[in-house]
Structures are given as structure tokens and as C-alpha cells.
DRENMIKE-81968 format. One record per atom (N, C-alpha, C, O): chain; residue number from 1; x negated, y, z negated; residue in one letter. Coordinates in Angstrom, 1 decimal, padded with zeros to 4 digits, always signed. Last residue first. Layout:
! DRENMIKE-81968
R  mol  seq      c1      c2      c3  type
R    A  NUM       X       Y       Z     a
...
END
This chain:
! DRENMIKE-81968
R  mol  seq      c1      c2      c3  type
R    A   79  -091.3  +091.7  -089.3     x
R    A   79  -091.4  +091.3  -087.9     x
R    A   79  -090.5  +090.1  -087.6     x
R    A   79  -090.4  +089.7  -086.5     x
R    A   78  -089.7  +094.1  -091.4     x
R    A   78  -090.2  +092.8  -091.3     x
R    A   78  -090.2  +092.3  -089.8     x
R    A   78  -089.2  +092.5  -089.1     x
R    A   77  -090.2  +097.1  -093.0     x
R    A   77  -089.7  +096.5  -091.7     x
R    A   77  -090.4  +095.2  -091.5     x
R    A   77  -091.7  +095.1  -091.6     x
R    A   76  -089.1  +099.0  -095.6     x
R    A   76  -090.1  +097.9  -095.2     x
R    A   76  -089.4  +097.2  -094.0     x
R    A   76  -088.3  +096.8  -094.1     x
R    A   75  -088.6  +102.5  -096.0     x
R    A   75  -088.2  +101.2  -095.7     x
R    A   75  -089.4  +100.3  -095.5     x
R    A   75  -090.6  +100.7  -095.3     x
R    A   74  -089.5  +104.9  -097.2     x
R    A   74  -088.2  +104.9  -096.6     x
R    A   74  -087.7  +103.4  -096.4     x
R    A   74  -086.6  +103.1  -096.6     x
R    A   73  -091.3  +106.4  -099.8     x
R    A   73  -091.1  +105.1  -099.1     x
R    A   73  -089.6  +105.0  -098.5     x
R    A   73  -088.7  +105.1  -099.3     x
R    A   72  -091.1  +108.7  -101.2     x
R    A   72  -091.8  +108.8  -099.9     x
R    A   72  -091.5  +107.5  -099.1     x
R    A   72  -091.5  +107.5  -097.8     x
R    A   71  -090.2  +108.0  -103.7     x
R    A   71  -089.2  +108.6  -102.8     x
R    A   71  -089.8  +108.7  -101.4     x
R    A   71  -089.0  +108.9  -100.4     x
R    A   70  -091.2  +104.9  -104.9     x
R    A   70  -091.6  +106.3  -104.6     x
R    A   70  -090.6  +106.8  -103.5     x
R    A   70  -090.3  +106.1  -102.6     x
R    A   69  -090.9  +102.2  -105.3     x
R    A   69  -089.8  +103.1  -105.7     x
R    A   69  -090.1  +104.6  -105.4     x
R    A   69  -089.2  +105.4  -105.7     x
R    A   68  -093.3  +101.1  -104.7     x
R    A   68  -092.2  +100.8  -103.7     x
R    A   68  -091.0  +101.8  -104.1     x
R    A   68  -090.2  +102.0  -103.2     x
R    A   67  -096.1  +103.2  -105.0     x
R    A   67  -095.0  +102.4  -105.7     x
R    A   67  -093.8  +102.3  -104.8     x
R    A   67  -093.5  +103.2  -104.1     x
R    A   66  -098.9  +102.8  -102.8     x
R    A   66  -097.7  +103.6  -103.3     x
R    A   66  -096.8  +102.6  -104.1     x
R    A   66  -096.8  +101.4  -103.9     x
R    A   65  -102.2  +103.1  -101.8     x
R    A   65  -101.2  +102.3  -102.6     x
R    A   65  -100.1  +103.2  -103.1     x
R    A   65  -100.4  +104.3  -103.6     x
R    A   64  -104.0  +103.0  -098.7     x
R    A   64  -103.4  +103.7  -099.9     x
R    A   64  -102.5  +102.7  -100.6     x
R    A   64  -102.2  +101.6  -100.1     x
R    A   63  -106.6  +103.5  -096.5     x
R    A   63  -105.9  +102.4  -097.2     x
R    A   63  -105.3  +103.2  -098.5     x
R    A   63  -106.1  +103.8  -099.2     x
R    A   62  -107.2  +104.8  -093.2     x
R    A   62  -107.1  +104.9  -094.6     x
R    A   62  -106.4  +103.7  -095.2     x
R    A   62  -105.6  +103.1  -094.5     x
R    A   61  -108.9  +105.9  -090.4     x
R    A   61  -108.2  +104.8  -091.0     x
R    A   61  -108.3  +105.0  -092.5     x
R    A   61  -109.3  +105.3  -093.1     x
R    A   60  -108.6  +108.5  -088.0     x
R    A   60  -109.1  +108.1  -089.3     x
R    A   60  -108.3  +107.0  -089.9     x
R    A   60  -107.0  +107.1  -090.0     x
R    A   59  -107.6  +109.7  -085.7     x
R    A   59  -108.5  +108.6  -085.6     x
R    A   59  -109.2  +108.2  -086.9     x
R    A   59  -110.3  +107.5  -086.9     x
R    A   58  -106.8  +112.8  -087.4     x
R    A   58  -106.8  +112.0  -086.1     x
R    A   58  -108.0  +110.9  -086.1     x
R    A   58  -109.1  +111.2  -086.5     x
R    A   57  -106.1  +112.3  -090.9     x
R    A   57  -106.6  +113.1  -089.7     x
R    A   57  -106.7  +112.2  -088.5     x
R    A   57  -106.6  +111.0  -088.6     x
R    A   56  -105.0  +110.7  -092.7     x
R    A   56  -106.0  +111.6  -093.2     x
R    A   56  -106.6  +112.5  -092.1     x
R    A   56  -107.5  +113.2  -092.3     x
R    A   55  -103.3  +109.2  -091.0     x
R    A   55  -102.8  +109.9  -092.2     x
R    A   55  -103.7  +111.0  -092.7     x
R    A   55  -103.3  +112.1  -093.0     x
R    A   54  -104.5  +107.7  -088.9     x
R    A   54  -104.1  +109.1  -088.7     x
R    A   54  -103.5  +109.8  -089.8     x
R    A   54  -103.0  +110.9  -089.7     x
R    A   53  -103.5  +104.4  -089.8     x
R    A   53  -104.3  +105.3  -089.0     x
R    A   53  -103.7  +106.7  -089.0     x
R    A   53  -102.4  +106.8  -089.0     x
R    A   52  -103.5  +102.2  -092.7     x
R    A   52  -102.8  +103.1  -091.7     x
R    A   52  -103.9  +103.9  -090.9     x
R    A   52  -105.0  +104.1  -091.4     x
R    A   51  -102.6  +099.7  -095.0     x
R    A   51  -103.6  +100.4  -094.2     x
R    A   51  -102.9  +101.1  -093.1     x
R    A   51  -101.8  +100.8  -092.7     x
R    A   50  -101.4  +099.5  -098.4     x
R    A   50  -101.2  +099.4  -096.9     x
R    A   50  -102.3  +100.2  -096.2     x
R    A   50  -102.9  +101.1  -096.7     x
R    A   49  -100.0  +098.2  -101.3     x
R    A   49  -101.2  +098.7  -100.6     x
R    A   49  -101.1  +098.4  -099.1     x
R    A   49  -100.7  +097.3  -098.7     x
R    A   48  -097.6  +098.7  -103.6     x
R    A   48  -097.8  +098.3  -102.3     x
R    A   48  -099.0  +099.0  -101.7     x
R    A   48  -099.1  +100.2  -101.6     x
R    A   47  -096.4  +097.9  -106.8     x
R    A   47  -097.4  +098.6  -106.0     x
R    A   47  -097.7  +097.9  -104.7     x
R    A   47  -097.9  +096.7  -104.6     x
R    A   46  -094.7  +096.4  -108.3     x
R    A   46  -094.1  +097.5  -107.5     x
R    A   46  -095.1  +098.2  -106.7     x
R    A   46  -094.7  +099.2  -106.0     x
R    A   45  -096.7  +093.6  -108.0     x
R    A   45  -095.5  +094.1  -108.7     x
R    A   45  -094.9  +095.2  -107.8     x
R    A   45  -094.5  +094.9  -106.6     x
R    A   44  -098.6  +094.1  -105.5     x
R    A   44  -098.8  +093.7  -106.9     x
R    A   44  -097.7  +094.3  -107.7     x
R    A   44  -097.8  +095.5  -108.1     x
R    A   43  -099.4  +093.3  -102.2     x
R    A   43  -098.3  +093.6  -103.1     x
R    A   43  -098.7  +093.1  -104.5     x
R    A   43  -099.0  +092.0  -104.7     x
R    A   42  -101.3  +094.3  -099.3     x
R    A   42  -101.2  +093.6  -100.6     x
R    A   42  -100.0  +094.1  -101.4     x
R    A   42  -099.6  +095.3  -101.2     x
R    A   41  -100.8  +095.4  -096.8     x
R    A   41  -102.0  +094.5  -097.0     x
R    A   41  -102.0  +093.7  -098.3     x
R    A   41  -102.5  +092.6  -098.4     x
R    A   40  -098.6  +096.5  -094.5     x
R    A   40  -098.7  +096.1  -095.9     x
R    A   40  -099.9  +095.1  -096.0     x
R    A   40  -099.8  +094.1  -095.3     x
R    A   39  -099.4  +099.1  -092.3     x
R    A   39  -099.2  +097.6  -092.4     x
R    A   39  -099.5  +097.2  -093.9     x
R    A   39  -100.6  +097.6  -094.4     x
R    A   38  -097.5  +102.1  -091.8     x
R    A   38  -098.7  +101.4  -092.1     x
R    A   38  -098.4  +099.9  -092.2     x
R    A   38  -097.2  +099.5  -092.2     x
R    A   37  -096.1  +105.3  -090.6     x
R    A   37  -096.1  +103.8  -090.8     x
R    A   37  -097.4  +103.2  -091.1     x
R    A   37  -098.5  +103.8  -090.7     x
R    A   36  -094.2  +108.2  -090.9     x
R    A   36  -095.5  +107.6  -090.9     x
R    A   36  -095.3  +106.1  -091.2     x
R    A   36  -094.4  +105.7  -091.9     x
R    A   35  -092.5  +111.2  -089.6     x
R    A   35  -092.6  +110.0  -090.4     x
R    A   35  -094.0  +109.4  -090.3     x
R    A   35  -094.9  +110.0  -089.6     x
R    A   34  -092.4  +113.7  -088.5     x
R    A   34  -092.4  +112.5  -087.6     x
R    A   34  -092.4  +111.2  -088.3     x
R    A   34  -092.3  +110.1  -087.6     x
R    A   33  -092.5  +115.4  -090.6     x
R    A   33  -091.3  +115.4  -089.8     x
R    A   33  -091.2  +114.3  -088.8     x
R    A   33  -090.1  +113.9  -088.3     x
R    A   32  -094.0  +113.3  -093.1     x
R    A   32  -094.0  +114.4  -092.2     x
R    A   32  -092.7  +114.4  -091.4     x
R    A   32  -091.9  +113.5  -091.6     x
R    A   31  -093.4  +111.2  -094.7     x
R    A   31  -094.4  +112.1  -095.1     x
R    A   31  -094.7  +113.2  -094.1     x
R    A   31  -095.6  +114.0  -094.3     x
R    A   30  -091.8  +108.8  -095.3     x
R    A   30  -091.3  +110.1  -094.8     x
R    A   30  -092.2  +111.2  -095.3     x
R    A   30  -091.9  +112.0  -096.1     x
R    A   29  -092.9  +105.6  -094.2     x
R    A   29  -092.7  +106.6  -095.2     x
R    A   29  -092.2  +107.9  -094.5     x
R    A   29  -092.3  +108.0  -093.3     x
R    A   28  -092.6  +102.1  -093.9     x
R    A   28  -092.3  +103.4  -093.2     x
R    A   28  -092.2  +104.4  -094.4     x
R    A   28  -091.4  +104.2  -095.3     x
R    A   27  -094.6  +099.3  -093.6     x
R    A   27  -094.0  +100.3  -094.5     x
R    A   27  -093.8  +101.6  -093.7     x
R    A   27  -094.7  +102.0  -093.1     x
R    A   26  -094.3  +096.1  -092.2     x
R    A   26  -094.5  +097.5  -092.0     x
R    A   26  -093.9  +098.4  -093.0     x
R    A   26  -092.7  +098.2  -093.3     x
R    A   25  -095.9  +093.0  -093.3     x
R    A   25  -094.7  +093.8  -092.9     x
R    A   25  -095.2  +095.3  -092.7     x
R    A   25  -096.3  +095.6  -093.1     x
R    A   24  -098.2  +091.9  -094.3     x
R    A   24  -097.9  +091.8  -092.8     x
R    A   24  -096.7  +092.6  -092.4     x
R    A   24  -096.5  +092.8  -091.2     x
R    A   23  -096.9  +091.0  -097.4     x
R    A   23  -098.1  +091.2  -096.6     x
R    A   23  -097.7  +091.0  -095.1     x
R    A   23  -097.1  +090.0  -094.7     x
R    A   22  -093.8  +092.6  -098.1     x
R    A   22  -094.6  +091.4  -098.0     x
R    A   22  -095.8  +091.7  -097.1     x
R    A   22  -095.8  +092.6  -096.2     x
R    A   21  -091.4  +094.5  -100.0     x
R    A   21  -092.7  +094.4  -099.2     x
R    A   21  -093.3  +093.0  -099.3     x
R    A   21  -093.2  +092.3  -100.3     x
R    A   20  -088.3  +095.3  -099.7     x
R    A   20  -089.0  +094.1  -100.3     x
R    A   20  -090.3  +094.0  -099.5     x
R    A   20  -090.3  +093.3  -098.4     x
R    A   19  -086.3  +096.9  -098.7     x
R    A   19  -087.3  +097.5  -099.6     x
R    A   19  -088.1  +096.4  -100.3     x
R    A   19  -088.6  +096.6  -101.5     x
R    A   18  -085.6  +096.4  -095.3     x
R    A   18  -085.2  +096.4  -096.7     x
R    A   18  -086.3  +097.2  -097.5     x
R    A   18  -087.1  +097.9  -096.9     x
R    A   17  -084.7  +094.9  -092.3     x
R    A   17  -085.2  +096.1  -092.9     x
R    A   17  -084.7  +096.2  -094.3     x
R    A   17  -083.5  +096.2  -094.5     x
R    A   16  -085.3  +092.5  -089.8     x
R    A   16  -084.9  +092.7  -091.2     x
R    A   16  -085.5  +094.0  -091.7     x
R    A   16  -086.8  +094.2  -091.6     x
R    A   15  -084.3  +093.2  -086.4     x
R    A   15  -085.4  +092.9  -087.5     x
R    A   15  -084.8  +093.2  -088.9     x
R    A   15  -083.8  +094.0  -089.0     x
R    A   14  -082.6  +093.9  -084.4     x
R    A   14  -082.4  +092.7  -085.2     x
R    A   14  -083.4  +092.3  -086.2     x
R    A   14  -083.3  +091.2  -086.8     x
R    A   13  -082.8  +096.2  -083.1     x
R    A   13  -083.4  +095.1  -082.4     x
R    A   13  -083.3  +093.8  -083.2     x
R    A   13  -083.8  +092.8  -082.8     x
R    A   12  -081.7  +098.0  -084.9     x
R    A   12  -081.0  +097.8  -083.7     x
R    A   12  -081.5  +096.6  -082.9     x
R    A   12  -080.8  +096.0  -082.1     x
R    A   11  -083.8  +097.9  -086.9     x
R    A   11  -082.4  +097.4  -087.2     x
R    A   11  -081.7  +097.1  -085.9     x
R    A   11  -081.1  +096.0  -085.8     x
R    A   10  -085.8  +099.3  -085.4     x
R    A   10  -086.0  +097.9  -085.9     x
R    A   10  -084.6  +097.2  -086.2     x
R    A   10  -084.4  +096.1  -085.8     x
R    A    9  -084.6  +101.8  -085.2     x
R    A    9  -084.9  +101.0  -084.0     x
R    A    9  -085.1  +099.6  -084.3     x
R    A    9  -084.7  +098.7  -083.6     x
R    A    8  -084.5  +102.6  -087.8     x
R    A    8  -083.2  +102.4  -087.1     x
R    A    8  -083.5  +101.6  -085.8     x
R    A    8  -082.6  +100.8  -085.4     x
R    A    7  -087.3  +102.6  -088.5     x
R    A    7  -086.3  +101.8  -089.2     x
R    A    7  -085.0  +101.6  -088.4     x
R    A    7  -084.6  +100.4  -088.3     x
R    A    6  -088.5  +104.3  -086.6     x
R    A    6  -088.8  +102.9  -086.6     x
R    A    6  -087.8  +102.1  -087.3     x
R    A    6  -087.4  +101.0  -086.9     x
R    A    5  -088.2  +107.1  -086.6     x
R    A    5  -087.2  +106.3  -085.9     x
R    A    5  -087.4  +104.8  -086.0     x
R    A    5  -086.5  +104.0  -085.6     x
R    A    4  -090.5  +108.1  -087.7     x
R    A    4  -089.2  +108.3  -088.4     x
R    A    4  -088.1  +107.6  -087.8     x
R    A    4  -087.1  +107.4  -088.5     x
R    A    3  -092.5  +107.6  -085.9     x
R    A    3  -092.4  +106.7  -087.0     x
R    A    3  -091.0  +106.9  -087.7     x
R    A    3  -090.5  +105.9  -088.3     x
R    A    2  -091.3  +108.1  -082.5     x
R    A    2  -091.9  +108.6  -083.8     x
R    A    2  -091.6  +107.6  -084.9     x
R    A    2  -090.6  +106.9  -084.9     x
R    A    1  -091.3  +105.3  -080.3     x
R    A    1  -091.0  +106.6  -080.7     x
R    A    1  -091.7  +107.0  -082.0     x
R    A    1  -092.6  +106.3  -082.4     x
END
């Protein structure tokens, strides 16, 4: 489904969902009506660097860093 549903879907399937980023976990943000997700690549204190597709446009890969306390960050989903 849309990225905005990943948190609730992950919880329903028994995955751990919190705000504790770890390399390899999924970061879910609320940056559009559909939401957005990326894969956590690095954590440095409160700073979370993640890779993602389609944030900057169709078929474009980007890497960004957000503070875990940023209001855009909805959840960290652990596999």
C-alpha cells in the first residue's frame, strides 16, 4: 500500500515500530498525502541518513539526513 500505511501494516504483522533508528530499518515520513519511506543507512546521534527512491522525482535515488525528532518523521519500522 501507500507509504502512509506502512506503520500500521507493520504493527499488524508483528514488526517492531518505534522511533529508534538502526541501520537497515525503514524510516517512514509524512511528506505527502501518500507518505514516504526510505532505508536507514547511518545514525549519528539524532541524525538519521537514509536512501530513498522517487522523493526528488520519478526514478531518482536520493540520500537525505533528518533529525529523528523532526515532525516529518512518523516512525522507524524494524524488519
